[in-house]
All heavy atoms as an XYZ file, in Angstrom:
901
protein
N      15.988    -15.524     11.332
C      14.915    -15.768     10.381
C      14.116    -14.486     10.125
O      13.735    -14.217      8.998
C      14.010    -16.886     10.903
C      12.866    -17.201      9.972
S      13.344    -17.760      8.353
C      13.021    -19.469      8.497
N      13.883    -13.707     11.169
C      13.102    -12.485     11.010
C      13.775    -11.520     10.045
O      13.103    -10.861      9.261
C      12.875    -11.799     12.379
O      12.205    -12.715     13.225
C      12.044    -10.554     12.239
N      15.115    -11.457     10.075
C      15.829    -10.559      9.163
C      15.587    -10.926      7.704
O      15.442    -10.054      6.861
C      17.324    -10.560      9.469
C      17.635     -9.860     10.769
O      16.861     -9.033     11.237
N      18.769    -10.190     11.356
N      15.548    -12.215      7.400
C      15.275    -12.640      6.026
C      13.854    -12.291      5.608
O      13.620    -11.844      4.495
C      15.487    -14.142      5.877
C      16.919    -14.547      5.876
C      17.018    -15.994      5.528
N      18.280    -16.528      5.987
C      18.589    -17.790      5.953
N      17.723    -18.675      5.496
N      19.760    -18.206      6.380
N      12.917    -12.514      6.514
C      11.521    -12.179      6.208
C      11.344    -10.674      6.055
O      10.623    -10.210      5.167
C      10.590    -12.727      7.290
C      10.490    -14.243      7.383
C       9.588    -14.636      8.554
C       9.988    -14.837      6.088
N      12.011     -9.923      6.903
C      11.936     -8.468      6.813
C      12.539     -7.978      5.496
O      11.992     -7.087      4.841
C      12.652     -7.830      7.996
C      12.386     -6.361      8.138
C      12.873     -5.813      9.458
O      13.377     -6.561     10.306
O      12.727     -4.586      9.640
N      13.629     -8.581      5.086
C      14.255     -8.239      3.814
C      13.314     -8.549      2.645
O      13.189     -7.760      1.705
C      15.567     -9.010      3.664
O      16.169     -8.735      2.433
N      12.647     -9.687      2.721
C      11.680    -10.048      1.681
C      10.529     -9.044      1.654
O      10.129     -8.572      0.584
C      11.138    -11.460      1.928
C      10.041    -11.945      0.974
C      10.528    -11.931     -0.460
C       9.580    -13.336      1.383
N      10.006     -8.697      2.823
C       8.909     -7.725      2.901
C       9.348     -6.379      2.333
O       8.568     -5.708      1.647
C       8.432     -7.576      4.340
N      10.584     -5.990      2.583
C      11.095     -4.726      2.041
C      11.137     -4.743      0.511
O      10.929     -3.724     -0.131
C      12.499     -4.433      2.583
C      12.504     -4.042      4.051
O      11.426     -3.686      4.590
O      13.593     -4.105      4.661
N      11.397     -5.905     -0.062
C      11.443     -6.014     -1.529
C      10.055     -6.004     -2.155
O       9.914     -5.816     -3.366
C      12.201     -7.276     -1.937
C      13.689     -7.195     -1.647
C      14.486     -8.274     -2.354
N      13.974     -9.611     -2.202
C      14.428    -10.517     -1.328
N      15.394    -10.205     -0.507
N      13.910    -11.728     -1.287
N       9.022     -6.206     -1.351
C       7.655     -6.275     -1.875
C       6.903     -4.944     -1.811
O       5.729     -4.897     -2.148
C       6.867     -7.347     -1.117
C       7.343     -8.776     -1.311
C       6.595     -9.720     -0.372
C       7.171     -9.209     -2.757
N       7.569     -3.869     -1.415
C       6.867     -2.590     -1.268
C       6.316     -2.048     -2.581
O       5.431     -1.191     -2.565
C       7.727     -1.513     -0.556
C       8.076     -1.936      0.856
C       8.956     -1.173     -1.366
N       6.807     -2.537     -3.710
C       6.298     -2.080     -5.014
C       5.352     -3.079     -5.659
O       4.932     -2.885     -6.798
C       7.465     -1.798     -5.965
C       8.296     -0.617     -5.508
O       7.716      0.367     -5.012
O       9.536     -0.687     -5.644
N       5.023     -4.143     -4.952
C       4.146     -5.189     -5.491
C       2.790     -5.106     -4.790
O       2.631     -5.554     -3.660
C       4.780     -6.566     -5.275
C       4.031     -7.679     -5.975
O       2.848     -7.478     -6.348
O       4.620     -8.761     -6.143
N       1.813     -4.546     -5.474
C       0.493     -4.315     -4.861
C      -0.253     -5.607     -4.530
O      -1.304     -5.564     -3.897
C      -0.370     -3.432     -5.764
O      -0.584     -4.067     -7.008
N       0.283     -6.750     -4.915
C      -0.347     -8.028     -4.567
C      -0.098     -8.396     -3.107
O      -0.755     -9.284     -2.566
C       0.170     -9.137     -5.472
N       0.826     -7.680     -2.458
C       1.157     -7.956     -1.060
C       0.894     -6.726     -0.204
O       1.037     -5.592     -0.658
C       2.621     -8.385     -0.929
C       2.904     -9.708     -1.580
C       3.288     -9.768     -2.907
C       2.745    -10.886     -0.875
C       3.524    -10.986     -3.525
C       2.981    -12.107     -1.476
C       3.370    -12.163     -2.809
N       0.544     -6.951      1.053
C       0.240     -5.851      1.964
C       1.430     -4.934      2.199
O       1.244     -3.790      2.622
C      -0.288     -6.382      3.300
C      -1.732     -6.856      3.283
C      -2.137     -7.408      4.650
C      -2.672     -5.729      2.886
N       2.634     -5.388      1.936
C       3.811     -4.536      2.089
C       3.646     -3.240      1.291
O       4.061     -2.172      1.739
C       5.069     -5.272      1.641
N       3.013     -3.326      0.138
C       2.857     -2.178     -0.753
C       1.911     -1.112     -0.188
O       2.335      0.014      0.064
C       2.427     -2.651     -2.131
S       2.256     -1.328     -3.329
N       0.625     -1.413      0.018
C      -0.246     -0.355      0.531
C       0.131      0.102      1.941
O      -0.043      1.276      2.283
C      -1.646     -0.967      0.494
C      -1.437     -2.434      0.463
C      -0.127     -2.640     -0.247
N       0.687     -0.789      2.755
C       1.105     -0.383      4.100
C       2.308      0.554      4.036
O       2.405      1.508      4.818
C       1.424     -1.603      4.969
C       0.226     -2.465      5.353
C       0.680     -3.675      6.167
C      -0.815     -1.660      6.122
N       3.197      0.325      3.091
C       4.348      1.209      2.896
C       3.874      2.604      2.477
O       4.345      3.615      2.996
C       5.288      0.615      1.844
C       6.432      1.491      1.483
N       7.512      1.683      2.317
C       6.672      2.249      0.377
C       8.359      2.513      1.741
N       7.866      2.869      0.564
N       2.963      2.644      1.535
C       2.434      3.927      1.055
C       1.721      4.656      2.197
O       1.916      5.857      2.391
C       1.483      3.715     -0.143
C       0.758      4.995     -0.512
C       2.255      3.174     -1.328
N       0.913      3.924      2.959
C       0.218      4.536      4.090
C       1.225      5.102      5.092
O       1.080      6.241      5.548
C      -0.682      3.506      4.781
C      -1.368      4.060      5.998
C      -2.520      4.835      5.874
C      -0.870      3.840      7.278
C      -3.149      5.374      6.980
C      -1.490      4.371      8.391
C      -2.626      5.132      8.237
O      -3.240      5.679      9.336
N       2.232      4.327      5.427
C       3.236      4.773      6.401
C       3.960      6.020      5.899
O       4.214      6.949      6.678
C       4.223      3.648      6.687
N       4.286      6.057      4.604
C       4.947      7.226      4.027
C       4.088      8.472      4.167
O       4.582      9.531      4.539
C       5.249      7.007      2.550
C       6.467      6.185      2.275
C       6.745      6.134      0.780
O       5.832      6.007     -0.037
N       8.008      6.234      0.421
N       2.802      8.352      3.843
C       1.929      9.523      3.882
C       1.706     10.023      5.301
O       1.467     11.214      5.499
C       0.554      9.246      3.239
O      -0.109      8.222      3.965
C       0.708      8.847      1.784
N       1.803      9.132      6.269
C       1.619      9.517      7.677
C       2.947      9.760      8.388
O       2.976     10.024      9.577
C       0.849      8.424      8.438
C      -0.542      8.133      7.915
C      -1.465      9.331      8.119
N      -2.848      8.989      7.919
C      -3.522      9.215      6.796
N      -2.921      9.767      5.774
N      -4.793      8.881      6.692
N       4.041      9.653      7.610
C       5.392      9.831      8.132
C       5.657      8.908      9.323
O       6.174      9.312     10.356
C       5.656     11.293      8.486
C       5.586     12.203      7.274
C       5.845     13.659      7.595
O       6.006     14.020      8.775
O       5.879     14.454      6.634
N       5.296      7.633      9.144
C       5.491      6.620     10.172
C       6.656      5.719      9.808
O       6.771      5.292      8.659
C       4.235      5.748     10.317
C       2.943      6.425     10.745
C       1.778      5.445     10.639
C       3.078      6.952     12.159
N       7.496      5.409     10.784
C       8.496      4.371     10.570
C       7.844      3.036     10.925
O       6.647      2.987     11.233
C       9.751      4.636     11.409
C       9.477      4.708     12.909
O       8.341      4.416     13.354
O      10.420      5.048     13.652
N       8.620      1.952     10.874
C       8.050      0.627     11.145
C       7.451      0.560     12.550
O       6.369      0.003     12.745
C       9.104     -0.454     10.963
N       8.126      1.159     13.520
C       7.616      1.140     14.891
C       6.298      1.911     14.995
O       5.362      1.479     15.671
C       8.646      1.717     15.854
N       6.215      3.032     14.297
C       4.990      3.827     14.312
C       3.834      3.116     13.649
O       2.696      3.160     14.124
N       4.120      2.441     12.530
C       3.084      1.682     11.841
C       2.618      0.522     12.709
O       1.420      0.289     12.839
C       3.587      1.174     10.485
C       2.594      0.379      9.641
C       1.362      1.212      9.309
C       3.274     -0.125      8.367
N       3.561     -0.169     13.325
C       3.208     -1.269     14.230
C       2.366     -0.789     15.395
O       1.400     -1.440     15.788
N       2.715      0.362     15.921
C       1.944      0.938     17.024
C       0.526      1.286     16.570
O      -0.451      1.004     17.270
C       2.650      2.193     17.546
O       1.917      2.786     18.570
N       0.407      1.894     15.391
C      -0.912      2.233     14.863
C      -1.768      0.982     14.683
O      -2.957      0.980     14.998
C      -0.783      2.976     13.524
C      -2.086      3.205     12.836
C      -2.968      4.176     13.294
C      -2.469      2.437     11.745
C      -4.197      4.377     12.678
C      -3.689      2.626     11.124
C      -4.547      3.605     11.590
N      -1.155     -0.080     14.173
C      -1.890     -1.319     13.914
C      -2.011     -2.208     15.152
O      -2.650     -3.258     15.093
C      -1.201     -2.103     12.785
C      -1.187     -1.412     11.422
C      -0.301     -2.175     10.456
C      -2.597     -1.266     10.878
N      -1.405     -1.789     16.246
C      -1.443     -2.532     17.514
C      -0.884     -3.943     17.357
O      -1.519     -4.923     17.736
C      -2.859     -2.555     18.093
N       0.314     -4.024     16.749
C       0.949     -5.332     16.579
C       2.431     -5.244     16.912
O       3.018     -4.164     16.917
C       0.723     -5.876     15.170
S       1.548     -4.976     13.858
N       3.025     -6.379     17.156
C       4.448     -6.453     17.464
C       5.258     -6.264     16.182
O       4.729     -6.444     15.074
C       4.805     -7.822     18.074
O       4.625     -8.827     17.071
C       3.951     -8.137     19.292
N       6.548     -5.941     16.299
C       7.388     -5.827     15.100
C       7.425     -7.127     14.294
O       7.410     -7.087     13.056
C       8.774     -5.495     15.664
C       8.498     -4.812     16.967
C       7.263     -5.503     17.510
N       7.443     -8.266     14.957
C       7.457     -9.550     14.268
C       6.149     -9.772     13.501
O       6.154    -10.258     12.368
C       7.676    -10.702     15.252
C       9.041    -10.705     15.914
C       9.158     -9.708     17.078
O       8.112     -9.233     17.604
O      10.294     -9.388     17.442
N       5.032     -9.419     14.140
C       3.742     -9.566     13.470
C       3.604     -8.600     12.297
O       2.970     -8.922     11.292
C       2.586     -9.380     14.456
C       2.405    -10.577     15.372
O       2.887    -11.677     15.021
O       1.777    -10.414     16.438
N       4.218     -7.417     12.407
C       4.180     -6.465     11.293
C       4.902     -7.039     10.075
O       4.427     -6.903      8.946
C       4.795     -5.125     11.700
C       4.812     -4.047     10.611
C       3.398     -3.737     10.111
C       5.491     -2.792     11.121
N       6.024     -7.701     10.297
C       6.742     -8.331      9.189
C       5.855     -9.393      8.548
O       5.713     -9.440      7.320
C       8.082     -8.940      9.664
C       8.710     -9.780      8.562
C       9.029     -7.838     10.110
N       5.250    -10.241      9.349
C       4.357    -11.284      8.822
C       3.178    -10.667      8.079
O       2.760    -11.156      7.026
C       3.859    -12.171      9.963
C       4.961    -13.033     10.561
C       4.512    -13.863     11.750
N       3.318    -14.637     11.487
C       2.271    -14.684     12.298
N       2.256    -14.030     13.445
N       1.221    -15.409     11.987
N       2.638     -9.586      8.612
C       1.510     -8.890      7.987
C       1.890     -8.367      6.607
O       1.132     -8.519      5.646
C       1.058     -7.739      8.886
C      -0.063     -6.851      8.367
C      -1.349     -7.663      8.241
C      -0.262     -5.670      9.293
N       3.059     -7.771      6.493
C       3.505     -7.211      5.220
C       3.671     -8.284      4.150
O       3.607     -7.991      2.956
C       4.805     -6.442      5.427
C       4.614     -5.209      6.289
C       5.920     -4.559      6.691
N       6.682     -4.149      5.528
C       8.012     -4.204      5.474
N       8.721     -4.657      6.478
N       8.626     -3.804      4.383
N       3.868     -9.530      4.553
C       4.039    -10.636      3.608
C       2.715    -11.270      3.178
O       2.699    -12.122      2.300
C       4.950    -11.707      4.214
C       6.396    -11.269      4.443
C       7.145    -12.325      5.231
C       7.087    -10.970      3.128
N       1.622    -10.827      3.782
C       0.296    -11.359      3.416
C      -0.141    -10.807      2.064
O       0.208     -9.689      1.684
C      -0.751    -10.950      4.459
S      -0.561    -11.756      6.048
N      -0.947    -11.597      1.377
C      -1.544    -11.133      0.127
C      -2.523     -9.998      0.436
O      -3.162     -9.980      1.480
C      -2.299    -12.267     -0.571
C      -1.454    -13.465     -0.945
C      -0.609    -13.268     -2.139
N      -1.438    -13.061     -3.325
C      -0.945    -12.824     -4.518
N       0.339    -12.768     -4.715
N      -1.738    -12.648     -5.534
N      -2.640     -9.076     -0.493
C      -3.590     -7.982     -0.349
C      -5.009     -8.547     -0.456
O      -5.272     -9.394     -1.307
C      -3.363     -6.933     -1.448
O      -2.022     -6.448     -1.326
C      -4.334     -5.774     -1.341
N      -5.918     -8.086      0.406
C      -7.305     -8.572      0.323
C      -7.925     -8.284     -1.045
O      -7.561     -7.317     -1.711
C      -8.026     -7.771      1.408
C      -6.959     -7.364      2.357
C      -5.732     -7.161      1.514
N      -8.853     -9.142     -1.431
C      -9.562     -8.933     -2.705
C     -10.315     -7.604     -2.655
O     -10.687     -7.134     -1.589
C     -10.520    -10.096     -2.955
C      -9.753    -11.408     -3.216
C     -10.662    -12.589     -3.192
N     -11.023    -12.865     -1.790
C     -11.845    -13.826     -1.400
N     -12.434    -14.597     -2.294
N     -12.114    -14.022     -0.135
N     -10.525     -7.025     -3.815
C     -11.065     -5.664     -3.919
C     -12.538     -5.502     -3.519
O     -12.888     -4.514     -2.896
C     -10.891     -5.137     -5.359
C      -9.455     -4.945     -5.757
C      -8.947     -3.552     -5.485
O      -9.749     -2.625     -5.387
O      -7.723     -3.414     -5.388
N     -13.395     -6.475     -3.912
C     -14.820     -6.263     -3.642
C     -15.061     -6.228     -2.124
O     -14.365     -6.875     -1.352
C     -15.684     -7.330     -4.316
C     -15.434     -8.720     -3.759
O     -14.413     -9.332     -4.142
O     -16.244     -9.171     -2.936
N     -16.049     -5.439     -1.721
C     -16.268     -5.137     -0.307
C     -16.447     -6.378      0.572
O     -15.848     -6.478      1.644
C     -17.476     -4.208     -0.153
N     -17.251     -7.327      0.141
C     -17.513     -8.511      0.960
C     -16.252     -9.350      1.126
O     -15.915     -9.779      2.237
C     -18.632     -9.345      0.352
N     -15.539     -9.580      0.042
C     -14.308    -10.367      0.099
C     -13.224     -9.626      0.864
O     -12.464    -10.231      1.624
C     -13.813    -10.685     -1.306
O     -14.728    -11.509     -1.978
N     -13.147     -8.310      0.667
C     -12.152     -7.495      1.366
C     -12.316     -7.667      2.876
O     -11.367     -7.935      3.597
C     -12.287     -6.020      0.963
C     -11.290     -5.114      1.637
C     -10.025     -4.955      1.104
C     -11.635     -4.429      2.786
C      -9.099     -4.114      1.719
C     -10.718     -3.588      3.410
C      -9.442     -3.430      2.872
N     -13.546     -7.516      3.357
C     -13.819     -7.616      4.792
C     -13.500     -9.019      5.308
O     -12.911     -9.183      6.365
C     -15.289     -7.273      5.025
C     -15.703     -6.527      6.239
C     -14.653     -5.900      7.056
N     -14.684     -4.468      7.038
C     -13.901     -3.714      7.800
N     -13.069     -4.234      8.661
N     -13.937     -2.436      7.717
N     -13.884    -10.029      4.539
C     -13.629    -11.420      4.937
C     -12.122    -11.694      4.998
O     -11.627    -12.278      5.957
C     -14.309    -12.369      3.960
C     -14.164    -13.827      4.302
C     -14.882    -14.692      3.284
C     -14.662    -16.164      3.586
N     -15.256    -17.020      2.563
N     -11.408    -11.284      3.951
C      -9.956    -11.479      3.915
C      -9.268    -10.728      5.051
O      -8.360    -11.247      5.705
C      -9.381    -11.001      2.574
C      -9.819    -11.849      1.400
O     -10.389    -12.947      1.606
O      -9.594    -11.406      0.254
N      -9.715     -9.497      5.285
C      -9.128     -8.675      6.340
C      -9.347     -9.293      7.718
O      -8.430     -9.309      8.548
C      -9.741     -7.278      6.281
C      -8.824     -6.143      6.663
C      -7.681     -6.033      5.680
C      -9.587     -4.857      6.722
N     -10.539     -9.806      7.941
C     -10.847    -10.442      9.218
C      -9.930    -11.649      9.438
O      -9.379    -11.834     10.531
C     -12.311    -10.886      9.252
C     -12.718    -11.546     10.546
C     -14.182    -11.981     10.536
O     -14.972    -11.428      9.748
O     -14.512    -12.887     11.319
N      -9.767    -12.440      8.401
C      -8.896    -13.619      8.483
C      -7.457    -13.205      8.827
O      -6.817    -13.792      9.699
C      -8.938    -14.393      7.164
C      -8.042    -15.579      7.147
N      -8.360    -16.761      7.769
C      -6.815    -15.749      6.595
C      -7.368    -17.613      7.600
N      -6.423    -17.026      6.887
N      -6.954    -12.185      8.138
C      -5.591    -11.699      8.378
C      -5.457    -11.161      9.794
O      -4.498    -11.473     10.505
C      -5.210    -10.619      7.345
C      -5.098    -11.233      5.954
C      -3.908     -9.922      7.739
C      -5.021    -10.211      4.831
N      -6.413    -10.351     10.217
C      -6.351     -9.723     11.534
C      -6.331    -10.746     12.664
O      -5.597    -10.589     13.645
C      -7.521     -8.754     11.714
N      -7.108    -11.792     12.533
C      -7.142    -12.842     13.551
C      -5.829    -13.625     13.543
O      -5.228    -13.883     14.583
C      -8.351    -13.782     13.339
C      -8.245    -15.024     14.197
C      -9.641    -13.031     13.626
N      -5.376    -13.956     12.363
C      -4.169    -14.784     12.228
C      -2.904    -14.053     12.668
O      -2.045    -14.620     13.319
C      -4.040    -15.228     10.784
C      -2.928    -16.170     10.561
C      -3.385    -17.274      9.677
N      -2.293    -18.200      9.514
C      -2.420    -19.481      9.656
N      -3.589    -19.984      9.949
N      -1.406    -20.273      9.487
N      -2.810    -12.780     12.319
C      -1.602    -12.003     12.611
C      -1.718    -11.252     13.947
O      -0.739    -10.776     14.473
C      -1.297    -11.003     11.463
C      -1.187    -11.719     10.118
C      -0.032    -10.210     11.724
C       0.002    -12.632      9.981
N      -2.898    -11.135     14.489
C      -3.130    -10.394     15.739
C      -2.857     -8.894     15.531
O      -1.902     -8.338     16.054
C      -2.292    -10.948     16.892
C      -2.650    -12.359     17.289
C      -1.815    -12.882     18.441
N      -0.379    -12.825     18.215
C       0.341    -13.763     17.623
N      -0.237    -14.847     17.170
N       1.648    -13.629     17.484
N      -3.727     -8.297     14.744
C      -3.617     -6.884     14.420
C      -5.011     -6.264     14.490
O      -6.010     -6.960     14.298
C      -2.968     -6.709     13.014
C      -3.813     -7.332     11.943
C      -2.665     -5.273     12.709
N      -5.103     -4.972     14.765
C      -6.383     -4.279     14.842
C      -7.022     -4.235     13.448
O      -6.484     -3.608     12.526
C      -6.179     -2.859     15.379
C      -7.483     -2.120     15.569
O      -8.124     -1.761     14.552
O      -7.870     -1.899     16.732
N      -8.152     -4.910     13.294
C      -8.793     -5.053     11.984
C      -9.245     -3.722     11.388
O      -9.054     -3.470     10.194
C      -9.986     -6.003     12.092
C     -10.663     -6.288     10.777
C     -11.818     -7.252     10.912
O     -11.937     -7.953     11.937
O     -12.639     -7.306      9.970
N      -9.849     -2.863     12.189
C     -10.338     -1.587     11.667
C      -9.187     -0.690     11.220
O      -9.264     -0.032     10.186
C     -11.194     -0.873     12.711
C     -12.502     -1.590     12.964
O     -13.026     -2.249     12.039
O     -13.014     -1.500     14.105
N      -8.123     -0.665     11.989
C      -6.972      0.159     11.614
C      -6.266     -0.412     10.394
O      -5.769      0.330      9.547
C      -6.017      0.309     12.787
C      -6.606      1.201     13.855
C      -5.642      1.478     14.935
N      -6.221      2.432     15.876
C      -5.520      3.117     16.738
N      -4.207      2.948     16.803
N      -6.103      3.948     17.554
N      -6.229     -1.736     10.306
C      -5.644     -2.367      9.125
C      -6.460     -1.992      7.887
O      -5.900     -1.643      6.850
C      -5.588     -3.885      9.294
C      -5.046     -4.667      8.099
C      -3.623     -4.230      7.734
C      -5.098     -6.165      8.387
N      -7.780     -2.039      7.997
C      -8.646     -1.662      6.872
C      -8.379     -0.216      6.456
O      -8.265      0.082      5.259
C     -10.115     -1.847      7.245
N      -8.253      0.665      7.427
C      -7.976      2.071      7.136
C      -6.647      2.233      6.398
O      -6.563      2.926      5.381
C      -7.935      2.873      8.440
C      -7.569      4.323      8.258
C      -7.418      5.077      9.572
O      -8.012      4.663     10.581
O      -6.691      6.081      9.572
N      -5.620      1.581      6.900
C      -4.290      1.705      6.298
C      -4.260      1.129      4.885
O      -3.707      1.742      3.966
C      -3.254      1.018      7.180
N      -4.867     -0.031      4.693
C      -4.850     -0.683      3.379
C      -5.651      0.129      2.374
O      -5.185      0.395      1.261
C      -5.381     -2.133      3.474
C      -5.564     -2.738      2.091
C      -4.437     -2.986      4.310
N      -6.856      0.548      2.722
C      -7.688      1.326      1.782
C      -7.037      2.666      1.443
O      -7.065      3.092      0.289
C      -9.096      1.540      2.354
C      -9.969      0.307      2.270
C     -10.203     -0.096      0.840
N     -11.296     -1.053      0.742
C     -11.445     -1.907     -0.239
N     -10.573     -1.950     -1.208
N     -12.456     -2.732     -0.259
N      -6.452      3.301      2.440
C      -5.767      4.573      2.189
C      -4.589      4.355      1.245
O      -4.423      5.084      0.260
C      -5.302      5.185      3.507
S      -4.432      6.756      3.303
N      -3.765      3.359      1.529
C      -2.622      3.056      0.672
C      -3.051      2.714     -0.742
O      -2.449      3.178     -1.709
N      -4.109      1.907     -0.874
C      -4.606      1.542     -2.203
C      -5.126      2.762     -2.962
O      -4.898      2.893     -4.167
C      -5.712      0.495     -2.091
C      -5.226     -0.870     -1.692
C      -6.356     -1.853     -1.462
O      -7.436     -1.492     -1.002
N      -6.098     -3.117     -1.777
N      -5.812      3.644     -2.272
C      -6.338      4.853     -2.917
C      -5.215      5.726     -3.448
O      -5.283      6.243     -4.567
C      -7.185      5.656     -1.927
O      -8.314      4.927     -1.547
N      -4.176      5.881     -2.660
C      -3.036      6.695     -3.091
C      -2.348      6.045     -4.282
O      -1.967      6.725     -5.247
C      -2.062      6.915     -1.924
C      -2.735      7.800     -0.862
C      -0.749      7.535     -2.398
C      -2.025      7.831      0.464
N      -2.203      4.728     -4.242
C      -1.587      4.018     -5.360
C      -2.384      4.214     -6.647
O      -1.804      4.363     -7.727
C      -1.468      2.528     -5.048
C      -0.376      2.138     -4.059
C      -0.569      0.708     -3.586
C       0.993      2.328     -4.684
N      -3.700      4.214     -6.559
C      -4.541      4.383     -7.750
C      -4.435      5.788     -8.324
O      -4.653      5.998     -9.518
C      -5.993      4.050     -7.432
C      -6.216      2.566     -7.274
C      -7.647      2.242     -6.974
C      -7.797      0.738     -6.783
N      -9.149      0.345     -6.469
N      -4.115      6.764     -7.480
C      -3.992      8.145     -7.947
C      -2.656      8.429     -8.600
O      -2.519      9.406     -9.325
C      -4.199      9.123     -6.788
C      -5.627      9.187     -6.300
S      -5.908     10.503     -5.105
C      -4.982      9.919     -3.704
N      -1.680      7.572     -8.354
C      -0.363      7.770     -8.959
C      -0.445      7.499    -10.451
O      -1.148      6.602    -10.890
C       0.664      6.838     -8.322
C       1.037      7.245     -6.921
C       2.120      6.363     -6.386
N       2.527      6.803     -5.062
C       3.324      6.123     -4.271
N       3.795      4.954     -4.661
N       3.650      6.591     -3.100
N       0.322      8.271    -11.230
C       0.308      8.045    -12.673
C       0.872      6.672    -13.027
O       1.837      6.221    -12.415
C       1.181      9.157    -13.240
C       1.876      9.779    -12.093
C       1.182      9.361    -10.840
N       0.247      6.026    -13.986
C       0.677      4.693    -14.413
C       1.915      4.762    -15.292
O       2.713      3.850    -15.322
C      -0.454      3.998    -15.156
N       2.079      5.852    -16.035
C       3.241      6.019    -16.905
C       3.785      7.418    -16.741
O       3.129      8.292    -16.204
C       2.869      5.812    -18.389
O       1.879      6.779    -18.740
C       2.359      4.421    -18.659
N       4.969      7.617    -17.222
C       5.541      8.961    -17.195
C       6.297      9.262    -15.924
O       6.839     10.335    -15.771
N       6.351      8.341    -14.973
C       7.106      8.570    -13.752
C       6.302      9.320    -12.717
O       5.288      9.946    -13.004
N       6.772      9.277    -11.517
C       6.084      9.936    -10.399
C       6.084     11.445    -10.593
O       7.097     12.051    -10.897
C       6.755      9.564     -9.079
N       4.948     12.049    -10.425
C       4.837     13.490    -10.480
C       4.751     14.076    -11.887
O       4.738     15.278    -12.047
N       4.711     13.245    -12.891
C       4.647     13.739    -14.262
C       3.195     13.903    -14.682
O       2.398     13.007    -14.522
C       5.331     12.758    -15.234
O       6.677     12.587    -14.821
C       5.287     13.277    -16.654
N       2.877     15.062    -15.207
C       1.539     15.321    -15.722
C       1.632     15.553    -17.227
O       2.550     16.205    -17.721
C       0.930     16.559    -15.058
C       0.727     16.473    -13.553
C       0.220     17.817    -13.031
C      -0.262     15.385    -13.214
N       0.684     15.018    -17.952
C       0.635     15.202    -19.392
C      -0.533     16.113    -19.721
O      -1.614     15.959    -19.187
C       0.452     13.852    -20.092
C       1.628     12.952    -19.874
C       1.789     12.046    -18.884
C       2.817     12.914    -20.643
N       3.000     11.431    -18.984
C       3.655     11.937    -20.068
C       3.266     13.594    -21.764
C       4.912     11.649    -20.570
C       4.521     13.283    -22.271
C       5.329     12.320    -21.678
N      -0.294     17.055    -20.619
C      -1.346     18.001    -20.992
C      -1.617     17.920    -22.488
O      -0.708     17.720    -23.292
C      -0.926     19.423    -20.614
N      -2.865     18.120    -22.846
C      -3.239     18.159    -24.264
C      -2.973     19.560    -24.801
O      -3.033     20.543    -24.076
C      -4.709     17.810    -24.414
N      -2.655     19.624    -26.087
C      -2.436     20.922    -26.719
C      -3.546     21.174    -27.730
O      -3.999     20.278    -28.414
C      -1.093     20.934    -27.440
C       0.083     20.898    -26.471
C       1.383     21.062    -27.249
N       1.671     19.934    -28.114
C       2.393     18.885    -27.780
N       2.896     18.803    -26.578
N       2.603     17.927    -28.639
N      -3.951     22.438    -27.820
C      -5.005     22.813    -28.769
C      -4.448     22.971    -30.181
O      -5.140     22.721    -31.160
C      -5.676     24.116    -28.359
C      -6.535     23.922    -27.114
O      -7.016     22.788    -26.901
O      -6.706     24.888    -26.366
N      -3.224     23.407    -30.285
C      -2.659     23.675    -31.606
C      -1.237     23.115    -31.681
O      -0.603     22.860    -30.668
C      -2.644     25.166    -31.871
N      -0.757     22.974    -32.891
C       0.613     22.542    -33.130
C       1.562     23.546    -32.488
O       1.359     24.760    -32.584
C       0.815     22.480    -34.654
C       2.166     21.910    -35.034
O       3.112     22.014    -34.228
O       2.260     21.377    -36.154
N       2.647     23.082    -31.860
C       3.579     23.988    -31.179
C       4.270     24.952    -32.139
O       4.730     26.000    -31.724
C       4.632     23.164    -30.417
C       4.107     22.571    -29.156
C       5.204     21.855    -28.360
O       6.343     21.739    -28.854
O       4.909     21.451    -27.243
N       4.368     24.609    -33.404
C       5.035     25.477    -34.360
C       4.142     26.644    -34.785
O       4.583     27.522    -35.501
C       5.462     24.681    -35.610
O       4.300     24.133    -36.219
C       6.441     23.585    -35.233
N       2.935     26.623    -34.324
C       2.036     27.729    -34.639
C       1.180     27.491    -35.876
O       0.320     28.296    -36.201
N       1.399     26.393    -36.547
C       0.617     26.094    -37.758
C      -0.745     25.514    -37.415
O      -0.991     25.091    -36.312
N      -1.644     25.551    -38.402
C      -2.957     24.958    -38.214
C      -2.886     23.460    -38.433
O      -2.085     22.969    -39.208
C      -3.965     25.574    -39.210
C      -4.186     27.046    -38.920
O      -4.194     27.394    -37.729
O      -4.348     27.805    -39.897
N      -3.766     22.722    -37.807
C      -3.783     21.271    -37.967
C      -4.327     20.872    -39.259
O      -5.124     21.034    -39.918
C      -4.589     20.610    -36.866
O      -3.996     20.864    -35.640
């Protein structure tokens, strides 16, 4: 059963509605594998899979803290470290370009490329 859940969690790494997404981004930036992320969050591998399948906490501060507390108690994970990982992952996701692909920057031009006036 755990393999199926783990497979599902792996498919959710691009869906910001689930914790799999910001936790994946956080782990990538810290160069952590699943064991390293589990160790950071002080949870078992099984609990990490369950955690990744949880909905992402609501954005506003009061709801975020309430949702996080509920998740941390239910999944048995360090709440403060979970908050750090989720907020960090969310921040990185917000900085990524929405269009144009990863790493693509768009620049404005002052004049027509052909050298003519506008």
